[in-house]
C-alpha positions in Angstrom: 0.0 0.0 0.0 1.4 3.4 -1.0 0.7 6.8 0.7 1.7 10.3 -0.3 2.0 12.6 2.8 3.3 16.1 3.6 6.9 16.3 4.6 5.9 18.9 7.2 4.0 16.2 9.1 6.8 13.6 8.8 8.1 14.0 12.4 4.6 13.5 13.7 3.7 10.6 11.5 6.8 8.6 10.6 7.5 7.0 14.0 3.9 5.6 14.1 3.4 4.3 10.5 3.3 0.5 9.9 6.4 -1.0 8.3 4.5 -2.3 5.3 3.3 1.2 4.2 5.4 2.7 1.4 5.4 6.5 1.9 6.3 9.4 -0.4 6.9 12.6 1.5 6.2 15.7 -0.7 7.6 19.1 -0.1 6.1 20.9 -3.1 3.3 20.7 -5.7 5.4 19.0 -8.3 6.4 16.2 -5.9 2.8 15.7 -4.8 1.6 15.5 -8.4 4.2 12.9 -9.3 3.8 10.8 -6.1 0.0 10.6 -6.1 -0.1 8.8 -9.4 0.5 5.4 -7.7 -0.9 6.2 -4.3 -3.7 4.4 -2.4 -3.7 7.1 0.3 -3.2 10.8 -0.2 -2.9 13.7 2.2 -2.0 16.5 -0.3 -3.0 19.7 1.5 -1.1 22.7 0.1 -1.3 26.5 0.5 -3.7 27.1 -2.5 -6.9 25.4 -3.5 -5.6 25.2 -7.1 -2.6 23.1 -6.1 -4.8 20.7 -4.1 -7.2 20.4 -7.0 -4.4 19.7 -9.5 -2.8 17.1 -7.3 -6.0 15.1 -6.9 -6.5 15.2 -10.7 -3.1 13.6 -11.1 -4.1 10.6 -9.0 -4.1 7.2 -10.5 -6.7 4.4 -10.4 -5.5 3.1 -7.0 -6.6 6.1 -4.9 -8.9 4.9 -2.2 -8.7 7.5 0.6 -8.0 11.2 0.7 -7.3 12.9 4.1 -7.5 16.7 4.5 -7.2 19.1 7.4 -9.8 21.3 5.7 -13.4 21.2 6.9 -14.9 22.2 3.6 -14.1 20.4 0.3 -14.3 23.4 -2.1 -10.6 22.9 -3.0 -11.2 19.3 -4.2 -12.5 18.1 -7.6 -15.4 16.1 -6.1 -16.5 14.7 -9.5 -13.1 13.0 -9.8 -13.2 11.7 -6.3 -16.7 10.3 -6.8 -15.7 8.6 -10.0 -12.8 6.9 -8.2 -15.0 5.9 -5.3 -12.5 7.4 -2.9 -13.2 8.0 0.7 -12.5 11.5 1.9 -12.0 12.4 5.5 -12.0 16.0 6.4 -10.6 18.1 9.3 -13.8 19.0 11.1 -12.8 19.9 14.7 -9.1 20.3 14.1 -9.2 24.1 14.1 -12.6 24.5 15.8 -11.3 26.2 18.9 -9.0 28.6 17.1 -11.7 29.7 14.5 -14.3 30.0 17.3 -12.0 32.3 19.3 -11.4 34.4 16.1 -15.2 34.7 15.7 -15.4 36.0 19.3 -12.6 38.4 18.5 -14.7 39.7 15.6 -17.7 40.2 17.8 -15.7 42.0 20.5 -13.7 44.1 18.0 -17.0 45.2 16.4 -18.8 45.9 19.7 -15.9 48.0 21.1 -14.7 49.2 17.6 -11.2 48.1 18.5 -10.2 48.9 14.9 -10.7 52.6 15.6 -8.8 52.2 18.9 -5.8 50.7 17.1 -5.8 53.5 14.5 -5.9 56.1 17.3 -2.9 54.4 18.8 -1.0 54.6 15.5 -1.7 58.3 15.5 -0.6 58.6 19.2 -4.1 60.1 19.8 -5.6 59.8 23.3 -9.3 59.1 22.8 -11.6 60.7 25.4 -14.6 58.5 24.5 -15.0 54.9 23.4 -15.7 54.5 19.7 -17.7 51.3 20.4 -20.2 51.1 23.1 -22.1 47.9 22.5 -22.4 45.5 25.4 -22.5 41.9 24.4 -24.8 41.0 27.4 -28.4 40.5 26.3 -27.6 40.8 22.6 -28.6 38.0 20.1 -26.5 36.1 17.6 -27.5 33.9 14.6 -24.9 31.4 13.6 -25.4 30.0 10.1 -23.8 26.6 10.2 -24.0 25.1 13.7 -21.5 22.3 13.3 -18.3 21.8 15.2 -17.1 25.3 14.7 -20.5 26.9 15.0 -21.3 25.2 18.3 -17.9 26.2 19.6 -18.7 29.8 18.7 -22.1 29.6 20.3 -20.7 28.1 23.6 -18.2 31.0 23.9 -20.7 33.7 23.0 -23.2 32.4 25.6 -20.5 33.0 28.2 -20.9 36.7 27.4 -24.7 36.5 28.0 -25.5 36.5 24.2 -28.6 34.5 23.2 -27.5 32.2 20.4 -29.6 30.6 17.6 -28.0 28.2 15.2 -28.9 27.1 11.7 -28.6 23.4 10.7 -30.0 21.2 8.0 -32.0 19.1 10.5 -33.3 21.9 12.7 -32.5 19.7 15.8 -31.9 21.0 19.3 -33.8 24.2 18.7 -31.8 25.3 15.6 -33.4 26.8 12.5 -33.6 25.0 9.2 -32.1 26.5 6.0 -35.6 27.7 4.9 -36.4 29.5 8.1 -33.4 31.7 9.1 -33.8 34.5 6.6 -37.2 35.4 8.0 -35.6 36.0 11.4 -32.6 38.2 10.4 -34.1 41.3 11.9 -34.0 39.7 15.3 -30.2 39.6 15.6 -27.3 41.9 16.5 -24.7 39.5 15.2 -25.0 37.4 12.0 -22.2 34.9 11.9 -21.3 32.7 8.9 -19.8 29.3 9.9 -21.2 27.0 7.2 -19.2 24.9 4.8 -18.8 26.2 1.3 -21.2 24.4 -1.1 -23.2 25.3 -4.2 -26.1 26.1 -1.8 -24.1 28.6 0.2 -22.6 30.7 -2.6 -23.8 34.4 -2.3 -26.2 33.3 0.5 -25.9 36.8 1.9 -27.0 39.3 -0.7 -29.0 42.5 -0.9 -32.2 40.9 0.5 -30.5 39.4 3.5 -28.5 42.6 4.3 -31.6 44.7 4.0 -33.4 42.4 6.4 -30.7 42.8 9.1 -30.9 45.4 11.9 -29.3 48.7 11.0 -26.8 48.2 13.9 -26.1 44.5 13.3 -22.7 43.2 12.2 -22.0 40.5 9.7 -19.1 38.2 10.9 -17.7 35.8 8.3 -15.3 33.0 9.4 -16.4 30.6 6.7 -15.7 31.3 3.0 -15.7 34.6 1.2 -17.9 33.4 -1.6 -20.9 33.2 0.8 -21.3 37.0 0.5 -22.3 39.1 -2.5 -19.6 41.7 -2.3 -21.4 44.3 -4.4 -24.4 44.0 -2.1 -22.2 44.2 1.0 -20.3 47.3 -0.3 -23.7 49.0 -0.9 -24.8 48.2 2.6 -21.6 49.4 4.2 -21.5 52.6 2.2 -25.2 53.2 2.8 -25.0 52.5 6.5 -27.8 49.9 6.4 -25.9 47.5 8.6 -23.5 48.2 11.5 -20.5 46.7 9.7 -18.7 43.6 8.6 -15.8 41.5 10.1 -14.4 39.4 7.2 -11.8 36.7 7.9 -12.1 35.1 4.4 -12.7 37.0 1.2 -13.2 36.1 -2.5 -10.7 36.1 -4.0 -7.8 35.4 -1.7 -5.5 37.2 -1.4 -7.8 40.2 -1.8 -6.3 42.5 -4.4 -4.8 45.8 -2.9 -7.2 47.8 -5.0 -10.4 45.9 -4.0 -13.0 48.4 -2.6 -13.6 46.3 0.5 -10.2 47.4 1.9 -11.5 51.0 2.2 -15.2 50.3 2.9 -16.5 52.0 6.0 -17.0 49.8 9.1 -15.2 46.9 7.6 -12.5 44.8 9.1 -10.5 42.2 7.0 -8.3 39.7 8.7 -6.7 37.8 5.8 -8.2 34.4 6.6 -6.0 34.0 9.6 -8.6 32.4 11.9 -7.5 28.8 11.4 -3.9 29.7 11.5 -4.1 31.5 14.8 -3.0 28.4 16.8 -0.1 26.0 17.4 -1.8 22.6 17.5 -3.2 22.1 14.0 -0.6 19.6 12.8 -0.5 17.7 16.0 -4.3 17.3 15.9 -4.3 16.5 12.2 -1.5 13.9 12.5 -3.3 12.2 15.4 -6.6 12.1 13.4 -4.7 10.7 10.3 -3.1 7.9 12.4 -6.5 6.9 13.9 -8.1 6.9 10.5 -5.2 4.9 9.0 -5.6 2.2 11.6 -9.4 2.1 10.9 -8.9 2.2 7.1 -6.5 -0.8 7.2 -8.8 -2.7 9.5 -11.9 -2.0 7.4 -13.4 -0.2 10.5 -15.5 3.0 10.5 -13.4 6.1 10.0 -13.7 9.6 11.6 -14.9 12.7 9.7 -16.0 10.8 6.6 -17.3 13.5 4.2 -20.4 13.4 2.1 -19.1 14.1 -1.4 -22.6 15.0 -2.7 -23.0 17.7 0.0 -19.4 18.8 -0.2 -18.5 18.5 3.5 
């Protein structure tokens, strides 16, 4: 059995791999593309979606299992994987704590307008009043996508006294179903996007949704940039019809220096750093891979098996 794995994870994986597993350790896209041709198992995460997509398209007929640290599968050619009948296990939960903390950072920064505080610091200006006066206590948050990350966000926000409502496909545990949440948008002070990127979520926040939000409400996105219609968001920000937006991801990435979102009023952009704001990603990912490798070889149930039709 042959596996192609990232050289960055070698110190964490190599001591625990079975002797009969032949491993190729890749350090760049060219090596990954060459090694995957004969692989049964592939973990080919790289720093751009295009490189991941290209690597999977180079896979040969033996590919049976793809492991990834990403929660969403928008970087992967799902049609190719379905055709091969490959199992895909994703990274749900690996970065949940870090991303949830970043979402809380977004809410706090928006409530206290910490962006304006930092700018005043850079000017060496002593402010005599707070630019942000929202108290989180007794506000309400809608979290669109109440999976591992969404629930982690909800738990943390509840600690501030925020009433949290989640959105899930099933509507279980008091959450709203995808056909219900839009009608309630005007009830919330914080609208937080934490759903996986799929065909159903593209541009899910557009002119109608932004118009339905409270005038003081903030949109917090820690999911994917393509979930927001940028033209509609720019219109809302310049028109002052929402309080503002905290955007960790954008579309495209990197966001071009001349993109109007950089200079839009009441908009904070954090360069998709939420998942990287931690030190334990590779340790958790390696441990998950090793558990799944043991299960895969034994024909036992694996963790985090993705639904290729849903895309997560």
